[in-house]
N, C-alpha and C positions, 0 to 999 in steps of 0.2 A: 272844622276848618275848611274854608273855601279854597278852591284851586284857582290861582290867579294866572290866567292864560297870557294876559298882556305882559306881565313881568317876565315870564319864562320865554315868551316870544322875543322880547327885547334882548334877553341874555343870549338866546340862540343866534339872533342876527349879529350881535356884537362879536360873539366867538367865531362865527363863520367869516366875518370880515377880517378878523385877526389871522385866522388860518389861511385864508386866501391871500392875504398880503404877504405872509411869510413864504408861501409857495412861489411867488413871483420875485422874491428877493435874491435869487441866485445870481452870482456874479459871472459864472461861466455858462455859456449856452450849451444845450444838449446837442450832440452830434447824432443826427438821424440819417445820415447819408447811406450807411450800410443797410438800414432797414428799407429805405426807398429803393436801393439797388435790388434787394431780394424780392421786393414786391413787383418791381418792373420785370424781372426775370420770370417770376411766377405768372404774371399777366400774359406774357408771350406763350407760355406753355398752356395756359387755360384757353387762350384764343385758338391755338392750334388744335387742341382736343375738341373744342366746341365746333370748329369748322369741320373736322373729320366726322363728328357725330351728325351734324346737319346734312353733310354730303351723303352719308350712309342712309339717313332717313328719307331724304328726297330722292336718292338713287333708287331705293326700293319702291317708292311711290311711282316714279317714272317707269320702272320696269313693269309694274303691275298695269299701269295705264297703257303702255305700248303692247303688252301681252293681251289685254282686253280689246284693244282696237283691231288686232289681227284676227280675232275669232269670228 
């Protein structure tokens, strides 16, 4: 028995189209405002921690540079 790729590919494409169509058939939109609020708040925290980390890193480099210039 030969395996017919074309026939199974056509079935796969047709079933994917049916599944995708049913996913977009919702009548009510999904409310994502709470998720975006949490992500915005987390973004502020990440930016603050990142700024502190970069300040520490470059502060140490500046200290070593100034210490080496005085010797």
